[in-house]
MIBA-373993 format. One record per residue (C-alpha): x, y, z; residue number from 1. Coordinates in pm, 1 decimal. Layout:
N
ATOM / xx / yy / zz / k
ATOM / X / Y / Z / NUM
...
***
This chain:
294
ATOM / xx / yy / zz / k
ATOM / -3139.3 / -3423.9 / -13.9 / 1
ATOM / -3146.8 / -3132.5 / -236.3 / 2
ATOM / -2878.3 / -3035.0 / -445.3 / 3
ATOM / -2620.0 / -2761.6 / -410.5 / 4
ATOM / -2695.0 / -2589.9 / -745.4 / 5
ATOM / -2590.1 / -2210.2 / -748.2 / 6
ATOM / -2439.8 / -2212.2 / -411.6 / 7
ATOM / -2074.2 / -2121.9 / -322.6 / 8
ATOM / -1867.9 / -2285.6 / -68.8 / 9
ATOM / -1524.1 / -2255.4 / 72.5 / 10
ATOM / -1327.8 / -2541.2 / 212.9 / 11
ATOM / -1050.9 / -2473.9 / 391.9 / 12
ATOM / -746.8 / -2760.1 / 439.6 / 13
ATOM / -921.7 / -2907.8 / 131.0 / 14
ATOM / -604.7 / -3007.1 / -49.4 / 15
ATOM / -595.2 / -3338.9 / 116.3 / 16
ATOM / -795.3 / -3595.8 / 362.8 / 17
ATOM / -1134.5 / -3480.2 / 496.3 / 18
ATOM / -1126.1 / -3144.5 / 329.1 / 19
ATOM / -1020.7 / -3295.3 / -10.0 / 20
ATOM / -1353.3 / -3512.3 / 25.4 / 21
ATOM / -1568.8 / -3227.3 / 114.2 / 22
ATOM / -1443.7 / -3006.7 / -150.9 / 23
ATOM / -1511.2 / -3310.8 / -417.8 / 24
ATOM / -1885.5 / -3380.7 / -275.6 / 25
ATOM / -2001.7 / -3064.6 / -258.2 / 26
ATOM / -1871.2 / -2994.2 / -634.0 / 27
ATOM / -2043.6 / -3303.5 / -737.1 / 28
ATOM / -2345.6 / -3187.8 / -541.2 / 29
ATOM / -2345.1 / -2877.6 / -780.4 / 30
ATOM / -2149.4 / -2620.9 / -561.4 / 31
ATOM / -1878.3 / -2383.6 / -691.0 / 32
ATOM / -1599.3 / -2460.3 / -442.3 / 33
ATOM / -1297.3 / -2252.8 / -325.8 / 34
ATOM / -1028.2 / -2507.4 / -269.7 / 35
ATOM / -831.0 / -2362.1 / 9.6 / 36
ATOM / -497.0 / -2501.3 / 111.8 / 37
ATOM / -181.7 / -2353.3 / 207.7 / 38
ATOM / 5.0 / -2684.6 / 122.1 / 39
ATOM / 177.7 / -2719.1 / 470.9 / 40
ATOM / 341.8 / -3013.9 / 625.2 / 41
ATOM / 153.5 / -3158.0 / 872.7 / 42
ATOM / 353.0 / -2966.2 / 1159.6 / 43
ATOM / 258.4 / -2627.4 / 926.5 / 44
ATOM / 603.4 / -2596.2 / 790.1 / 45
ATOM / 616.0 / -2543.4 / 403.7 / 46
ATOM / 383.2 / -2404.2 / 121.0 / 47
ATOM / 308.9 / -2601.8 / -165.6 / 48
ATOM / 14.7 / -2540.4 / -399.5 / 49
ATOM / -29.4 / -2887.2 / -570.8 / 50
ATOM / -254.9 / -3014.0 / -343.2 / 51
ATOM / -497.3 / -2753.2 / -362.9 / 52
ATOM / -464.4 / -2714.5 / -742.5 / 53
ATOM / -505.1 / -3089.2 / -811.6 / 54
ATOM / -850.0 / -3112.4 / -605.9 / 55
ATOM / -958.2 / -2840.4 / -821.9 / 56
ATOM / -829.8 / -3053.8 / -1144.3 / 57
ATOM / -1038.4 / -3325.7 / -1027.3 / 58
ATOM / -1346.6 / -3092.2 / -979.7 / 59
ATOM / -1294.1 / -2934.6 / -1356.6 / 60
ATOM / -1268.0 / -3292.5 / -1502.1 / 61
ATOM / -1591.8 / -3416.6 / -1343.2 / 62
ATOM / -1773.5 / -3106.5 / -1465.1 / 63
ATOM / -1776.3 / -2881.7 / -1161.9 / 64
ATOM / -1671.9 / -2524.1 / -1080.5 / 65
ATOM / -1364.3 / -2476.7 / -825.9 / 66
ATOM / -1068.4 / -2249.0 / -792.6 / 67
ATOM / -758.8 / -2294.8 / -575.4 / 68
ATOM / -643.3 / -2050.5 / -302.9 / 69
ATOM / -352.7 / -2054.7 / -103.0 / 70
ATOM / -425.9 / -1823.6 / 163.7 / 71
ATOM / -305.1 / -1876.9 / 513.7 / 72
ATOM / -650.4 / -1888.3 / 720.9 / 73
ATOM / -475.1 / -1822.9 / 1050.6 / 74
ATOM / -341.2 / -1494.3 / 914.2 / 75
ATOM / -630.5 / -1209.0 / 962.3 / 76
ATOM / -592.2 / -1029.1 / 663.5 / 77
ATOM / -547.8 / -1355.5 / 430.8 / 78
ATOM / -850.9 / -1484.2 / 542.8 / 79
ATOM / -1043.8 / -1172.5 / 475.8 / 80
ATOM / -911.7 / -1194.4 / 123.8 / 81
ATOM / -984.8 / -1537.2 / 114.9 / 82
ATOM / -1349.7 / -1468.3 / 179.1 / 83
ATOM / -1369.4 / -1158.1 / -58.8 / 84
ATOM / -1177.4 / -1405.2 / -339.9 / 85
ATOM / -1483.4 / -1614.0 / -317.1 / 86
ATOM / -1725.3 / -1341.8 / -344.9 / 87
ATOM / -1556.4 / -1161.6 / -600.9 / 88
ATOM / -1497.5 / -1515.6 / -820.5 / 89
ATOM / -1803.9 / -1658.4 / -777.1 / 90
ATOM / -2048.3 / -1346.4 / -710.7 / 91
ATOM / -2185.6 / -1494.4 / -369.4 / 92
ATOM / -2066.7 / -1682.9 / -57.8 / 93
ATOM / -2299.0 / -1958.2 / 110.2 / 94
ATOM / -2083.1 / -2182.7 / 292.9 / 95
ATOM / -1780.7 / -2195.9 / 480.2 / 96
ATOM / -1616.8 / -2519.0 / 586.9 / 97
ATOM / -1330.2 / -2505.1 / 837.7 / 98
ATOM / -1123.2 / -2807.6 / 788.7 / 99
ATOM / -777.9 / -2667.2 / 779.0 / 100
ATOM / -538.7 / -2736.8 / 1103.9 / 101
ATOM / -200.4 / -2892.4 / 1201.1 / 102
ATOM / -48.5 / -3116.2 / 1472.8 / 103
ATOM / 245.3 / -3056.7 / 1696.5 / 104
ATOM / 187.5 / -3340.7 / 1936.6 / 105
ATOM / 351.1 / -3390.3 / 2308.3 / 106
ATOM / 248.0 / -3438.3 / 2653.5 / 107
ATOM / 159.6 / -3128.1 / 2828.1 / 108
ATOM / 456.8 / -3113.0 / 3067.2 / 109
ATOM / 683.9 / -3130.8 / 2770.5 / 110
ATOM / 509.5 / -2884.9 / 2521.9 / 111
ATOM / 694.5 / -2602.6 / 2387.5 / 112
ATOM / 532.8 / -2276.2 / 2400.8 / 113
ATOM / 558.2 / -2239.4 / 2043.8 / 114
ATOM / 387.6 / -2605.3 / 1981.8 / 115
ATOM / 82.3 / -2482.1 / 2193.0 / 116
ATOM / 75.9 / -2132.0 / 1997.0 / 117
ATOM / 131.3 / -2285.4 / 1650.8 / 118
ATOM / -181.9 / -2494.5 / 1684.0 / 119
ATOM / -424.4 / -2274.2 / 1821.2 / 120
ATOM / -324.9 / -2046.2 / 1580.5 / 121
ATOM / -431.8 / -2263.9 / 1282.7 / 122
ATOM / -735.3 / -2423.2 / 1422.4 / 123
ATOM / -884.3 / -2191.5 / 1650.7 / 124
ATOM / -804.2 / -1865.5 / 1549.8 / 125
ATOM / -805.3 / -1989.7 / 1152.0 / 126
ATOM / -1199.6 / -2047.6 / 1244.5 / 127
ATOM / -1217.2 / -1739.8 / 1393.8 / 128
ATOM / -1103.1 / -1538.2 / 1116.6 / 129
ATOM / -1284.4 / -1691.0 / 818.6 / 130
ATOM / -1598.2 / -1694.0 / 1025.5 / 131
ATOM / -1555.2 / -1315.6 / 1128.0 / 132
ATOM / -1516.9 / -1212.1 / 798.2 / 133
ATOM / -1779.4 / -1428.3 / 645.8 / 134
ATOM / -2052.2 / -1348.0 / 883.1 / 135
ATOM / -1980.8 / -951.8 / 827.8 / 136
ATOM / -2061.3 / -1047.9 / 490.9 / 137
ATOM / -2380.0 / -1202.5 / 509.7 / 138
ATOM / -2469.6 / -931.3 / 801.6 / 139
ATOM / -2434.6 / -652.3 / 536.0 / 140
ATOM / -2662.2 / -820.6 / 310.0 / 141
ATOM / -2954.6 / -820.5 / 552.6 / 142
ATOM / -3144.1 / -1079.0 / 329.3 / 143
ATOM / -3462.0 / -1214.4 / 525.1 / 144
ATOM / -3437.9 / -1544.4 / 322.1 / 145
ATOM / -3087.1 / -1621.2 / 357.7 / 146
ATOM / -2948.4 / -1982.1 / 375.9 / 147
ATOM / -2576.4 / -1928.7 / 508.7 / 148
ATOM / -2374.5 / -2231.5 / 653.1 / 149
ATOM / -2075.4 / -2235.0 / 867.1 / 150
ATOM / -1950.8 / -2592.8 / 932.2 / 151
ATOM / -1664.4 / -2624.1 / 1164.3 / 152
ATOM / -1461.1 / -2949.6 / 1251.9 / 153
ATOM / -1394.4 / -3046.5 / 1613.8 / 154
ATOM / -1216.7 / -3351.0 / 1724.3 / 155
ATOM / -1271.2 / -3641.8 / 1970.4 / 156
ATOM / -927.7 / -3567.0 / 2097.0 / 157
ATOM / -1107.6 / -3243.3 / 2271.5 / 158
ATOM / -1467.2 / -3402.7 / 2350.6 / 159
ATOM / -1262.2 / -3668.2 / 2517.4 / 160
ATOM / -925.6 / -3535.4 / 2607.8 / 161
ATOM / -644.4 / -3725.7 / 2407.3 / 162
ATOM / -355.5 / -3717.8 / 2665.2 / 163
ATOM / -72.1 / -3632.0 / 2415.1 / 164
ATOM / -259.1 / -3362.7 / 2212.5 / 165
ATOM / -311.3 / -3061.1 / 2492.3 / 166
ATOM / -260.5 / -2813.1 / 2235.8 / 167
ATOM / -505.3 / -2971.0 / 1958.6 / 168
ATOM / -782.5 / -3104.5 / 2228.5 / 169
ATOM / -787.0 / -2705.3 / 2351.3 / 170
ATOM / -800.1 / -2585.6 / 1982.2 / 171
ATOM / -1079.4 / -2825.9 / 1902.0 / 172
ATOM / -1268.0 / -2755.1 / 2226.7 / 173
ATOM / -1241.8 / -2379.3 / 2142.3 / 174
ATOM / -1395.6 / -2457.2 / 1815.1 / 175
ATOM / -1695.6 / -2587.6 / 1987.6 / 176
ATOM / -1745.9 / -2278.8 / 2198.4 / 177
ATOM / -1712.2 / -2055.4 / 1886.9 / 178
ATOM / -1959.2 / -2291.3 / 1711.6 / 179
ATOM / -2226.1 / -2235.6 / 2021.1 / 180
ATOM / -2145.8 / -1843.3 / 2030.8 / 181
ATOM / -2160.0 / -1791.5 / 1648.0 / 182
ATOM / -2491.4 / -2018.5 / 1600.9 / 183
ATOM / -2653.8 / -1780.6 / 1870.0 / 184
ATOM / -2502.2 / -1455.9 / 1729.4 / 185
ATOM / -2573.0 / -1538.2 / 1382.8 / 186
ATOM / -2912.6 / -1678.8 / 1336.9 / 187
ATOM / -3110.7 / -1376.3 / 1273.3 / 188
ATOM / -2883.8 / -1347.0 / 989.6 / 189
ATOM / -2981.5 / -1640.8 / 817.8 / 190
ATOM / -2663.0 / -1836.4 / 902.5 / 191
ATOM / -2655.1 / -2197.0 / 1077.7 / 192
ATOM / -2325.1 / -2266.3 / 1279.3 / 193
ATOM / -2252.1 / -2669.4 / 1329.8 / 194
ATOM / -1942.3 / -2835.9 / 1431.2 / 195
ATOM / -1837.5 / -3211.8 / 1280.0 / 196
ATOM / -1626.1 / -3430.9 / 1515.3 / 197
ATOM / -1498.5 / -3705.7 / 1264.9 / 198
ATOM / -1325.7 / -3994.4 / 1242.4 / 199
ATOM / -1117.0 / -4107.4 / 919.0 / 200
ATOM / -776.1 / -4236.8 / 816.9 / 201
ATOM / -606.4 / -3918.5 / 737.2 / 202
ATOM / -246.8 / -3757.4 / 735.9 / 203
ATOM / -308.1 / -3682.7 / 1087.7 / 204
ATOM / -435.8 / -3991.5 / 1220.0 / 205
ATOM / -167.1 / -4194.9 / 1065.4 / 206
ATOM / 60.9 / -3940.6 / 1235.1 / 207
ATOM / -59.3 / -4063.4 / 1567.2 / 208
ATOM / 225.0 / -4335.6 / 1739.7 / 209
ATOM / 76.3 / -4685.7 / 1736.7 / 210
ATOM / 63.8 / -4711.5 / 2124.3 / 211
ATOM / -153.4 / -4426.2 / 2121.2 / 212
ATOM / -388.3 / -4557.9 / 1852.8 / 213
ATOM / -724.7 / -4683.1 / 1911.7 / 214
ATOM / -745.2 / -5011.6 / 1820.6 / 215
ATOM / -933.6 / -5046.9 / 1452.8 / 216
ATOM / -1071.6 / -5347.1 / 1302.8 / 217
ATOM / -1269.1 / -5172.2 / 1025.6 / 218
ATOM / -1202.1 / -5236.5 / 681.4 / 219
ATOM / -1010.5 / -4942.6 / 513.3 / 220
ATOM / -1318.8 / -4818.3 / 306.1 / 221
ATOM / -1487.5 / -4756.4 / 627.2 / 222
ATOM / -1202.5 / -4548.3 / 738.8 / 223
ATOM / -1214.0 / -4341.0 / 431.3 / 224
ATOM / -1238.9 / -3955.7 / 462.9 / 225
ATOM / -1520.6 / -3971.7 / 227.9 / 226
ATOM / -1773.7 / -4113.4 / 482.0 / 227
ATOM / -1751.9 / -3775.0 / 660.3 / 228
ATOM / -1826.2 / -3580.7 / 315.9 / 229
ATOM / -2203.4 / -3691.2 / 312.0 / 230
ATOM / -2310.6 / -3498.3 / 656.6 / 231
ATOM / -2121.8 / -3150.5 / 551.2 / 232
ATOM / -2275.1 / -3191.2 / 217.2 / 233
ATOM / -2642.9 / -3176.5 / 369.8 / 234
ATOM / -2531.0 / -2891.1 / 629.2 / 235
ATOM / -2417.8 / -2709.7 / 360.8 / 236
ATOM / -2800.5 / -2722.9 / 195.7 / 237
ATOM / -3038.6 / -2489.1 / 231.5 / 238
ATOM / -3283.2 / -2827.7 / 376.7 / 239
ATOM / -3033.9 / -2807.7 / 693.2 / 240
ATOM / -3168.9 / -2453.3 / 820.3 / 241
ATOM / -3344.3 / -2605.3 / 1101.9 / 242
ATOM / -3037.8 / -2727.8 / 1267.0 / 243
ATOM / -2782.6 / -2494.8 / 1436.8 / 244
ATOM / -2565.7 / -2460.2 / 1707.5 / 245
ATOM / -2494.5 / -2860.7 / 1731.2 / 246
ATOM / -2201.3 / -3110.6 / 1757.8 / 247
ATOM / -2227.5 / -3412.8 / 1513.0 / 248
ATOM / -1993.4 / -3694.9 / 1494.5 / 249
ATOM / -1929.8 / -3891.0 / 1144.9 / 250
ATOM / -1724.7 / -4190.0 / 1142.5 / 251
ATOM / -1722.8 / -4490.2 / 899.9 / 252
ATOM / -2094.3 / -4528.5 / 851.9 / 253
ATOM / -2208.0 / -4380.6 / 1160.1 / 254
ATOM / -2326.1 / -4052.3 / 1211.6 / 255
ATOM / -2407.7 / -3929.8 / 1584.3 / 256
ATOM / -2574.4 / -3626.8 / 1734.8 / 257
ATOM / -2364.5 / -3544.1 / 2043.5 / 258
ATOM / -2552.4 / -3366.6 / 2354.9 / 259
ATOM / -2528.7 / -3014.5 / 2449.8 / 260
ATOM / -2371.9 / -2950.8 / 2789.4 / 261
ATOM / -2604.5 / -2941.5 / 3056.6 / 262
ATOM / -2577.9 / -2981.4 / 3447.9 / 263
ATOM / -2646.9 / -3347.0 / 3553.8 / 264
ATOM / -2707.9 / -3265.1 / 3905.3 / 265
ATOM / -2734.4 / -2948.9 / 4129.8 / 266
ATOM / -2668.4 / -2864.2 / 4479.5 / 267
ATOM / -2864.6 / -2580.0 / 4606.0 / 268
ATOM / -2824.7 / -2441.8 / 4921.6 / 269
ATOM / -3007.3 / -2170.6 / 5122.5 / 270
ATOM / -2728.3 / -1964.1 / 5194.1 / 271
ATOM / -2332.4 / -1925.0 / 5173.7 / 272
ATOM / -2192.4 / -2284.8 / 5164.3 / 273
ATOM / -1961.0 / -2411.8 / 5480.2 / 274
ATOM / -1681.8 / -2580.4 / 5311.7 / 275
ATOM / -1716.7 / -2884.5 / 5533.9 / 276
ATOM / -2115.7 / -2916.2 / 5459.9 / 277
ATOM / -2021.1 / -2858.4 / 5082.0 / 278
ATOM / -1772.8 / -3102.5 / 5086.1 / 279
ATOM / -2008.2 / -3392.8 / 5242.8 / 280
ATOM / -2296.0 / -3292.0 / 4964.8 / 281
ATOM / -2019.9 / -3350.0 / 4684.6 / 282
ATOM / -1888.7 / -3638.3 / 4832.5 / 283
ATOM / -2287.5 / -3780.7 / 4861.4 / 284
ATOM / -2396.0 / -3650.1 / 4548.2 / 285
ATOM / -2152.5 / -3631.5 / 4305.9 / 286
ATOM / -1951.3 / -3949.1 / 4414.8 / 287
ATOM / -2194.2 / -4260.1 / 4334.8 / 288
ATOM / -2236.2 / -4106.5 / 3993.2 / 289
ATOM / -1878.1 / -4031.0 / 3878.7 / 290
ATOM / -1647.8 / -4278.0 / 4084.1 / 291
ATOM / -1539.8 / -4579.8 / 3886.0 / 292
ATOM / -1606.5 / -4359.0 / 3558.1 / 293
ATOM / -1306.5 / -4226.6 / 3343.2 / 294
***
């Protein structure tokens, strides 16, 4: 894989967990990195500049280039400032990696409005904010040979429907839609947009109650967030320009390509459907395909 020498990347949520692993590897591969992290608690409360600065210190000690940024990406103006700071600080912007997120777990029938709003705001609005301002900048350049990248983070919680995380699942599936739409819109400006569905031991996974966790038998090193970073480094490189609008799962030592949505079966009538006739067709056509499956 080619390196990332001369490229400039923003990584949101880079103070801990997967974001930290991504920032460290991108810097190791030669990128200058804006380490963005509000330093909030898992539920989004509080502010702490320490985690982002610690990652910057690690990068600097290894001979890399990085700056810390404490912008709240869910704030529209702050996200614009984040993009501007990267461009002014390093002279360009090539890659945006949207990792930042929070959790407010609750069953849907017990969820408070604020718990819904806060998670949607940080994950989905945050990804929109950075995407908007980065893509507006790249569009303004009109570079024929541009190799710009947006790498979003979705989750199996959305892709498979975690029952205790309706807000998180909805936000992460919203990011999938944002990824598809942005990939279709931005290709003409030299921008690829993909989403990673990660599996790793982080503050988020460790906060899930034991009874709701999937059983794991792998060694701790297999669950390290460091294992998610290599596919992000590839997507951030100029070599990956052929790959866009896709979801890639990375967990442990496995990397998998998800299929994009497509119809499994079609019922095509010759006119408006009679409800009873349609019901019979659904029973005989959809039923054998779906009954007995989760």
